[in-house]
N, C-alpha and C positions, 0 to 999 in steps of 0.2 A: 213265141210260136214261130215255127219255120216250115216252109214247104219242102225244103231239102235238108238232108242229114248234115249236121254241122261237122261231122267227122269224115264222111266219105263222099258226100255230095249227091247221093241218090235221092230220088223223089220219095217223099214220105206219104204213105197211103192211110195208115192207121191214125185215128184221132189222138190216141195216147202218144204215139210217136211224134206227131205234129206238135203237141203241147210240150213234150220233152225236148224236141229239137234233134233227136237221134232216133234212127231206126232200131228195131229190136236187137239185131246182131251187134251193131256198134255200141248200143247201150250195155249189153252183156259184157263186151270187151272192155268198155270204160270202167264198169263196176269191178271186173276182175283186176284191172290195172290198179284201181284205187285200193282194193283189198291187199294186193301184193305190196304196194307202197306203204300202207299202214303196217303190215307185218315187218317190213324192213325198218321203218321208223321205230317200232316197238323194240325190235332186236337191238338197234343202235342205242336206245335209251337204257336197256338192260345192261349192255356192255359198258356204258358210261357210268353206271351206278356201282360197279364192282370196285370197292375200295382196295387199295394196295396192288391193283393189277399193274403189271409191268407193260408199258407201251413199247411194242416192238421197235418202232422207228426211233423213239427216244433212247432206248437201250443200245441200238445199233450206232447211233450218233455218239453216245457216251463211249462205247468201245473203240470207235474209230478215231476219237480225238485224243 
């Protein structure tokens, strides 16, 4: 529990916000950031799973050497 938002430092007035430690606006932003991070991680996992995919950096190194 916190009396001030752990993200922006504003005073928390709502009981739910006090229990969360984040005001409603900051909590929405945090959730949106988490969702975006999850999407990026899922995309990276999919890209790693493609067999036979040519890695651009490795191919460039091979051509330059």
